[in-house]
TORKOL-4160 file (C-alpha; in steps of 0.2 Angstrom, whole numbers, padded with zeros to 4 digits, m for minus):
324
<pt num="1" X="0059" Y="0054" Z="0499"/>
<pt num="2" X="0045" Y="0043" Z="0506"/>
<pt num="3" X="0031" Y="0039" Z="0494"/>
<pt num="4" X="0019" Y="0043" Z="0508"/>
<pt num="5" X="0023" Y="0062" Z="0506"/>
<pt num="6" X="0017" Y="0061" Z="0488"/>
<pt num="7" X="0000" Y="0058" Z="0480"/>
<pt num="8" X="m0003" Y="0039" Z="0477"/>
<pt num="9" X="0005" Y="0033" Z="0461"/>
<pt num="10" X="m0012" Y="0024" Z="0457"/>
<pt num="11" X="m0014" Y="0009" Z="0446"/>
<pt num="12" X="m0007" Y="0010" Z="0428"/>
<pt num="13" X="m0024" Y="0012" Z="0421"/>
<pt num="14" X="m0028" Y="0027" Z="0433"/>
<pt num="15" X="m0020" Y="0040" Z="0423"/>
<pt num="16" X="m0026" Y="0055" Z="0433"/>
<pt num="17" X="m0017" Y="0048" Z="0448"/>
<pt num="18" X="m0002" Y="0044" Z="0438"/>
<pt num="19" X="m0002" Y="0062" Z="0432"/>
<pt num="20" X="m0004" Y="0069" Z="0449"/>
<pt num="21" X="0011" Y="0059" Z="0455"/>
<pt num="22" X="0022" Y="0064" Z="0441"/>
<pt num="23" X="0018" Y="0083" Z="0444"/>
<pt num="24" X="0021" Y="0081" Z="0463"/>
<pt num="25" X="0037" Y="0073" Z="0460"/>
<pt num="26" X="0043" Y="0086" Z="0447"/>
<pt num="27" X="0038" Y="0100" Z="0459"/>
<pt num="28" X="0050" Y="0093" Z="0472"/>
<pt num="29" X="0064" Y="0092" Z="0459"/>
<pt num="30" X="0066" Y="0073" Z="0460"/>
<pt num="31" X="0061" Y="0059" Z="0449"/>
<pt num="32" X="0050" Y="0043" Z="0451"/>
<pt num="33" X="0066" Y="0033" Z="0453"/>
<pt num="34" X="0071" Y="0044" Z="0469"/>
<pt num="35" X="0055" Y="0040" Z="0478"/>
<pt num="36" X="0055" Y="0026" Z="0491"/>
<pt num="37" X="0043" Y="0013" Z="0486"/>
<pt num="38" X="0046" Y="m0002" Z="0498"/>
<pt num="39" X="0038" Y="m0018" Z="0494"/>
<pt num="40" X="0022" Y="m0023" Z="0503"/>
<pt num="41" X="0027" Y="m0033" Z="0518"/>
<pt num="42" X="0025" Y="m0052" Z="0515"/>
<pt num="43" X="0028" Y="m0067" Z="0526"/>
<pt num="44" X="0037" Y="m0076" Z="0512"/>
<pt num="45" X="0044" Y="m0064" Z="0499"/>
<pt num="46" X="0056" Y="m0077" Z="0492"/>
<pt num="47" X="0041" Y="m0089" Z="0490"/>
<pt num="48" X="0031" Y="m0076" Z="0482"/>
<pt num="49" X="0044" Y="m0072" Z="0470"/>
<pt num="50" X="0048" Y="m0090" Z="0466"/>
<pt num="51" X="0029" Y="m0093" Z="0462"/>
<pt num="52" X="0029" Y="m0078" Z="0450"/>
<pt num="53" X="0046" Y="m0082" Z="0441"/>
<pt num="54" X="0040" Y="m0100" Z="0439"/>
<pt num="55" X="0025" Y="m0093" Z="0430"/>
<pt num="56" X="0036" Y="m0083" Z="0419"/>
<pt num="57" X="0047" Y="m0098" Z="0415"/>
<pt num="58" X="0032" Y="m0108" Z="0411"/>
<pt num="59" X="0027" Y="m0094" Z="0398"/>
<pt num="60" X="0043" Y="m0096" Z="0390"/>
<pt num="61" X="0055" Y="m0083" Z="0398"/>
<pt num="62" X="0073" Y="m0088" Z="0402"/>
<pt num="63" X="0079" Y="m0071" Z="0408"/>
<pt num="64" X="0070" Y="m0057" Z="0418"/>
<pt num="65" X="0076" Y="m0039" Z="0420"/>
<pt num="66" X="0070" Y="m0028" Z="0434"/>
<pt num="67" X="0072" Y="m0011" Z="0427"/>
<pt num="68" X="0071" Y="0000" Z="0442"/>
<pt num="69" X="0072" Y="m0010" Z="0459"/>
<pt num="70" X="0066" Y="0001" Z="0473"/>
<pt num="71" X="0069" Y="m0010" Z="0488"/>
<pt num="72" X="0084" Y="m0020" Z="0493"/>
<pt num="73" X="0072" Y="m0033" Z="0501"/>
<pt num="74" X="0068" Y="m0038" Z="0483"/>
<pt num="75" X="0087" Y="m0042" Z="0479"/>
<pt num="76" X="0089" Y="m0051" Z="0496"/>
<pt num="77" X="0074" Y="m0062" Z="0492"/>
<pt num="78" X="0081" Y="m0066" Z="0475"/>
<pt num="79" X="0098" Y="m0070" Z="0483"/>
<pt num="80" X="0089" Y="m0083" Z="0494"/>
<pt num="81" X="0082" Y="m0091" Z="0479"/>
<pt num="82" X="0098" Y="m0091" Z="0470"/>
<pt num="83" X="0108" Y="m0099" Z="0485"/>
<pt num="84" X="0096" Y="m0113" Z="0487"/>
<pt num="85" X="0095" Y="m0117" Z="0468"/>
<pt num="86" X="0077" Y="m0111" Z="0466"/>
<pt num="87" X="0079" Y="m0096" Z="0454"/>
<pt num="88" X="0069" Y="m0102" Z="0438"/>
<pt num="89" X="0076" Y="m0089" Z="0427"/>
<pt num="90" X="0092" Y="m0079" Z="0425"/>
<pt num="91" X="0088" Y="m0062" Z="0434"/>
<pt num="92" X="0096" Y="m0045" Z="0430"/>
<pt num="93" X="0093" Y="m0029" Z="0440"/>
<pt num="94" X="0094" Y="m0011" Z="0437"/>
<pt num="95" X="0094" Y="m0002" Z="0454"/>
<pt num="96" X="0083" Y="0014" Z="0455"/>
<pt num="97" X="0094" Y="0029" Z="0455"/>
<pt num="98" X="0087" Y="0035" Z="0472"/>
<pt num="99" X="0092" Y="0019" Z="0480"/>
<pt num="100" X="0109" Y="0017" Z="0473"/>
<pt num="101" X="0125" Y="0025" Z="0480"/>
<pt num="102" X="0139" Y="0025" Z="0468"/>
<pt num="103" X="0152" Y="0024" Z="0482"/>
<pt num="104" X="0143" Y="0009" Z="0490"/>
<pt num="105" X="0135" Y="m0001" Z="0476"/>
<pt num="106" X="0145" Y="m0017" Z="0473"/>
<pt num="107" X="0147" Y="m0027" Z="0458"/>
<pt num="108" X="0138" Y="m0043" Z="0464"/>
<pt num="109" X="0131" Y="m0058" Z="0456"/>
<pt num="110" X="0134" Y="m0072" Z="0444"/>
<pt num="111" X="0126" Y="m0080" Z="0428"/>
<pt num="112" X="0110" Y="m0083" Z="0438"/>
<pt num="113" X="0108" Y="m0066" Z="0447"/>
<pt num="114" X="0117" Y="m0050" Z="0444"/>
<pt num="115" X="0116" Y="m0031" Z="0447"/>
<pt num="116" X="0118" Y="m0024" Z="0430"/>
<pt num="117" X="0117" Y="m0006" Z="0432"/>
<pt num="118" X="0107" Y="0009" Z="0437"/>
<pt num="119" X="0090" Y="0016" Z="0431"/>
<pt num="120" X="0086" Y="0034" Z="0429"/>
<pt num="121" X="0069" Y="0042" Z="0424"/>
<pt num="122" X="0069" Y="0057" Z="0412"/>
<pt num="123" X="0051" Y="0060" Z="0409"/>
<pt num="124" X="0033" Y="0054" Z="0412"/>
<pt num="125" X="0021" Y="0043" Z="0402"/>
<pt num="126" X="0011" Y="0046" Z="0386"/>
<pt num="127" X="m0006" Y="0041" Z="0393"/>
<pt num="128" X="m0007" Y="0054" Z="0407"/>
<pt num="129" X="0001" Y="0067" Z="0395"/>
<pt num="130" X="0017" Y="0068" Z="0406"/>
<pt num="131" X="0030" Y="0062" Z="0393"/>
<pt num="132" X="0042" Y="0077" Z="0388"/>
<pt num="133" X="0038" Y="0083" Z="0370"/>
<pt num="134" X="0047" Y="0096" Z="0360"/>
<pt num="135" X="0030" Y="0103" Z="0355"/>
<pt num="136" X="0014" Y="0103" Z="0365"/>
<pt num="137" X="0001" Y="0088" Z="0365"/>
<pt num="138" X="m0011" Y="0091" Z="0351"/>
<pt num="139" X="m0026" Y="0088" Z="0362"/>
<pt num="140" X="m0020" Y="0100" Z="0375"/>
<pt num="141" X="m0029" Y="0117" Z="0378"/>
<pt num="142" X="m0015" Y="0125" Z="0387"/>
<pt num="143" X="0001" Y="0121" Z="0377"/>
<pt num="144" X="0006" Y="0107" Z="0389"/>
<pt num="145" X="0022" Y="0098" Z="0383"/>
<pt num="146" X="0024" Y="0086" Z="0397"/>
<pt num="147" X="0037" Y="0084" Z="0411"/>
<pt num="148" X="0056" Y="0083" Z="0410"/>
<pt num="149" X="0062" Y="0076" Z="0426"/>
<pt num="150" X="0080" Y="0076" Z="0421"/>
<pt num="151" X="0088" Y="0088" Z="0409"/>
<pt num="152" X="0105" Y="0084" Z="0400"/>
<pt num="153" X="0116" Y="0092" Z="0413"/>
<pt num="154" X="0107" Y="0084" Z="0428"/>
<pt num="155" X="0107" Y="0067" Z="0421"/>
<pt num="156" X="0125" Y="0069" Z="0416"/>
<pt num="157" X="0130" Y="0074" Z="0434"/>
<pt num="158" X="0120" Y="0060" Z="0442"/>
<pt num="159" X="0125" Y="0046" Z="0429"/>
<pt num="160" X="0144" Y="0049" Z="0428"/>
<pt num="161" X="0148" Y="0042" Z="0445"/>
<pt num="162" X="0140" Y="0026" Z="0441"/>
<pt num="163" X="0146" Y="0025" Z="0423"/>
<pt num="164" X="0164" Y="0028" Z="0428"/>
<pt num="165" X="0163" Y="0013" Z="0440"/>
<pt num="166" X="0157" Y="0002" Z="0426"/>
<pt num="167" X="0139" Y="0002" Z="0429"/>
<pt num="168" X="0127" Y="0001" Z="0414"/>
<pt num="169" X="0115" Y="0016" Z="0413"/>
<pt num="170" X="0097" Y="0014" Z="0408"/>
<pt num="171" X="0085" Y="0029" Z="0407"/>
<pt num="172" X="0066" Y="0030" Z="0405"/>
<pt num="173" X="0063" Y="0042" Z="0390"/>
<pt num="174" X="0047" Y="0041" Z="0380"/>
<pt num="175" X="0045" Y="0059" Z="0373"/>
<pt num="176" X="0056" Y="0067" Z="0360"/>
<pt num="177" X="0062" Y="0081" Z="0371"/>
<pt num="178" X="0067" Y="0068" Z="0385"/>
<pt num="179" X="0076" Y="0057" Z="0372"/>
<pt num="180" X="0086" Y="0071" Z="0366"/>
<pt num="181" X="0091" Y="0076" Z="0383"/>
<pt num="182" X="0096" Y="0058" Z="0387"/>
<pt num="183" X="0107" Y="0057" Z="0371"/>
<pt num="184" X="0115" Y="0074" Z="0376"/>
<pt num="185" X="0119" Y="0067" Z="0393"/>
<pt num="186" X="0126" Y="0050" Z="0386"/>
<pt num="187" X="0137" Y="0060" Z="0374"/>
<pt num="188" X="0143" Y="0070" Z="0389"/>
<pt num="189" X="0146" Y="0055" Z="0400"/>
<pt num="190" X="0154" Y="0043" Z="0388"/>
<pt num="191" X="0161" Y="0053" Z="0373"/>
<pt num="192" X="0169" Y="0042" Z="0360"/>
<pt num="193" X="0166" Y="0027" Z="0372"/>
<pt num="194" X="0147" Y="0027" Z="0371"/>
<pt num="195" X="0145" Y="0013" Z="0359"/>
<pt num="196" X="0156" Y="0002" Z="0370"/>
<pt num="197" X="0146" Y="0006" Z="0385"/>
<pt num="198" X="0130" Y="0003" Z="0376"/>
<pt num="199" X="0119" Y="0014" Z="0388"/>
<pt num="200" X="0100" Y="0011" Z="0386"/>
<pt num="201" X="0085" Y="0021" Z="0383"/>
<pt num="202" X="0069" Y="0013" Z="0390"/>
<pt num="203" X="0054" Y="0014" Z="0378"/>
<pt num="204" X="0060" Y="0027" Z="0365"/>
<pt num="205" X="0042" Y="0029" Z="0359"/>
<pt num="206" X="0041" Y="0047" Z="0351"/>
<pt num="207" X="0055" Y="0049" Z="0340"/>
<pt num="208" X="0061" Y="0058" Z="0324"/>
<pt num="209" X="0073" Y="0053" Z="0311"/>
<pt num="210" X="0087" Y="0064" Z="0318"/>
<pt num="211" X="0085" Y="0056" Z="0335"/>
<pt num="212" X="0086" Y="0038" Z="0327"/>
<pt num="213" X="0101" Y="0043" Z="0317"/>
<pt num="214" X="0110" Y="0050" Z="0333"/>
<pt num="215" X="0105" Y="0034" Z="0343"/>
<pt num="216" X="0114" Y="0024" Z="0330"/>
<pt num="217" X="0129" Y="0035" Z="0329"/>
<pt num="218" X="0132" Y="0035" Z="0348"/>
<pt num="219" X="0128" Y="0016" Z="0350"/>
<pt num="220" X="0113" Y="0019" Z="0362"/>
<pt num="221" X="0102" Y="0004" Z="0364"/>
<pt num="222" X="0083" Y="0006" Z="0362"/>
<pt num="223" X="0073" Y="m0006" Z="0374"/>
<pt num="224" X="0056" Y="m0006" Z="0367"/>
<pt num="225" X="0039" Y="m0014" Z="0372"/>
<pt num="226" X="0030" Y="m0021" Z="0357"/>
<pt num="227" X="0013" Y="m0020" Z="0367"/>
<pt num="228" X="0013" Y="m0001" Z="0369"/>
<pt num="229" X="0011" Y="0002" Z="0350"/>
<pt num="230" X="m0006" Y="m0007" Z="0352"/>
<pt num="231" X="m0012" Y="m0001" Z="0369"/>
<pt num="232" X="m0006" Y="0017" Z="0367"/>
<pt num="233" X="m0013" Y="0018" Z="0349"/>
<pt num="234" X="m0029" Y="0029" Z="0352"/>
<pt num="235" X="m0021" Y="0040" Z="0365"/>
<pt num="236" X="m0005" Y="0042" Z="0355"/>
<pt num="237" X="m0015" Y="0048" Z="0339"/>
<pt num="238" X="m0025" Y="0060" Z="0349"/>
<pt num="239" X="m0010" Y="0067" Z="0359"/>
<pt num="240" X="0003" Y="0067" Z="0345"/>
<pt num="241" X="m0006" Y="0071" Z="0329"/>
<pt num="242" X="m0002" Y="0063" Z="0312"/>
<pt num="243" X="0015" Y="0071" Z="0309"/>
<pt num="244" X="0023" Y="0064" Z="0325"/>
<pt num="245" X="0014" Y="0048" Z="0323"/>
<pt num="246" X="0024" Y="0045" Z="0307"/>
<pt num="247" X="0039" Y="0041" Z="0318"/>
<pt num="248" X="0031" Y="0036" Z="0334"/>
<pt num="249" X="0032" Y="0017" Z="0339"/>
<pt num="250" X="0040" Y="0014" Z="0322"/>
<pt num="251" X="0052" Y="0000" Z="0327"/>
<pt num="252" X="0056" Y="m0004" Z="0309"/>
<pt num="253" X="0062" Y="0014" Z="0307"/>
<pt num="254" X="0074" Y="0011" Z="0322"/>
<pt num="255" X="0081" Y="m0004" Z="0314"/>
<pt num="256" X="0083" Y="0004" Z="0297"/>
<pt num="257" X="0092" Y="0018" Z="0305"/>
<pt num="258" X="0105" Y="0005" Z="0313"/>
<pt num="259" X="0099" Y="0007" Z="0331"/>
<pt num="260" X="0102" Y="m0009" Z="0341"/>
<pt num="261" X="0085" Y="m0014" Z="0348"/>
<pt num="262" X="0080" Y="m0025" Z="0362"/>
<pt num="263" X="0063" Y="m0030" Z="0368"/>
<pt num="264" X="0054" Y="m0032" Z="0385"/>
<pt num="265" X="0036" Y="m0033" Z="0391"/>
<pt num="266" X="0035" Y="m0019" Z="0404"/>
<pt num="267" X="0025" Y="m0031" Z="0414"/>
<pt num="268" X="0013" Y="m0028" Z="0424"/>
<pt num="269" X="0008" Y="m0014" Z="0412"/>
<pt num="270" X="0008" Y="m0026" Z="0397"/>
<pt num="271" X="0006" Y="m0045" Z="0396"/>
<pt num="272" X="0020" Y="m0055" Z="0403"/>
<pt num="273" X="0019" Y="m0069" Z="0389"/>
<pt num="274" X="0033" Y="m0067" Z="0376"/>
<pt num="275" X="0021" Y="m0075" Z="0363"/>
<pt num="276" X="0010" Y="m0060" Z="0366"/>
<pt num="277" X="0024" Y="m0048" Z="0363"/>
<pt num="278" X="0030" Y="m0058" Z="0348"/>
<pt num="279" X="0013" Y="m0057" Z="0340"/>
<pt num="280" X="0012" Y="m0038" Z="0342"/>
<pt num="281" X="0030" Y="m0036" Z="0336"/>
<pt num="282" X="0026" Y="m0047" Z="0320"/>
<pt num="283" X="0011" Y="m0036" Z="0316"/>
<pt num="284" X="0024" Y="m0022" Z="0312"/>
<pt num="285" X="0040" Y="m0032" Z="0307"/>
<pt num="286" X="0042" Y="m0048" Z="0297"/>
<pt num="287" X="0041" Y="m0063" Z="0308"/>
<pt num="288" X="0059" Y="m0068" Z="0307"/>
<pt num="289" X="0065" Y="m0050" Z="0312"/>
<pt num="290" X="0053" Y="m0051" Z="0327"/>
<pt num="291" X="0059" Y="m0068" Z="0332"/>
<pt num="292" X="0077" Y="m0062" Z="0332"/>
<pt num="293" X="0073" Y="m0047" Z="0342"/>
<pt num="294" X="0063" Y="m0057" Z="0355"/>
<pt num="295" X="0077" Y="m0070" Z="0357"/>
<pt num="296" X="0093" Y="m0059" Z="0356"/>
<pt num="297" X="0105" Y="m0065" Z="0369"/>
<pt num="298" X="0092" Y="m0077" Z="0377"/>
<pt num="299" X="0105" Y="m0091" Z="0379"/>
<pt num="300" X="0091" Y="m0103" Z="0382"/>
<pt num="301" X="0078" Y="m0114" Z="0373"/>
<pt num="302" X="0059" Y="m0112" Z="0373"/>
<pt num="303" X="0050" Y="m0126" Z="0364"/>
<pt num="304" X="0033" Y="m0121" Z="0356"/>
<pt num="305" X="0019" Y="m0132" Z="0351"/>
<pt num="306" X="0020" Y="m0126" Z="0333"/>
<pt num="307" X="0030" Y="m0115" Z="0321"/>
<pt num="308" X="0025" Y="m0097" Z="0322"/>
<pt num="309" X="0028" Y="m0097" Z="0303"/>
<pt num="310" X="0014" Y="m0110" Z="0300"/>
<pt num="311" X="0001" Y="m0108" Z="0315"/>
<pt num="312" X="m0009" Y="m0094" Z="0321"/>
<pt num="313" X="m0002" Y="m0086" Z="0337"/>
<pt num="314" X="m0018" Y="m0090" Z="0347"/>
<pt num="315" X="m0015" Y="m0109" Z="0344"/>
<pt num="316" X="0003" Y="m0109" Z="0350"/>
<pt num="317" X="0008" Y="m0114" Z="0367"/>
<pt num="318" X="0024" Y="m0116" Z="0377"/>
<pt num="319" X="0028" Y="m0134" Z="0379"/>
<pt num="320" X="0045" Y="m0133" Z="0388"/>
<pt num="321" X="0057" Y="m0120" Z="0393"/>
<pt num="322" X="0076" Y="m0125" Z="0395"/>
<pt num="323" X="0086" Y="m0111" Z="0402"/>
<pt num="324" X="0105" Y="m0111" Z="0399"/>
């Protein structure tokens, strides 16, 4: 479905427009990953991407993952950069579920540029009150409990053709109701092979102990964004209440439960700099654990101007980035 048939998504900070978009998508029985969102026409898309990726590399990133590519022109431009030796970082792509055809999607790429899997979208966001909760938002007057775009059976049906062909599955799920549906779907799709497949839940923000234990048991990977615990704090407290906040954005509880955790920025919603994410993650975890999570599988070297153990974060700069 073309985006022009729907209300505009709006900027990330325009929560009323985001909420309207999510509701309109839900009414049509689709998800945000099924909406055509072509890139704005540019005379030199490879050049624009090169400029942005050079900045990412300057900030210390050695690998970037696009978790929900909605236009093949994006990958074509990345391929141009790769072929001429101008890709400053390793780049991994999860194709939006609405753009991917399991019968046509090809395993393409190399160590510099690779299509890794397919991205699904189970619920909305916390800010506009569209993430799917098991109980209503505490600041809702009408018992609103968010939007579930994909129930377990629908996600199972849509994900299985990709999973059976070896594609990794990543699913956006913020609220506990959505997370439970995604775990049900992953168990349906993978069964005893779930841990080996290591499917991902993107965000995994509003949790409960039994969900963390189940994620660990199944071997589901949680991809978290450290900045959200800070930027969502006031809105989360108002919408979730104290009982649910005990287990929301609690990355230490995920780790204690035995869940494999990886990190990302969710740029441009949050800051691109990994030092910004490291500082925010270290506010909740000890620094060594935060460093390990931020550098897991990086396979490259970033040289800092000072040791984070000894210097305040605001005084640290990236001196050099050496990708593998």
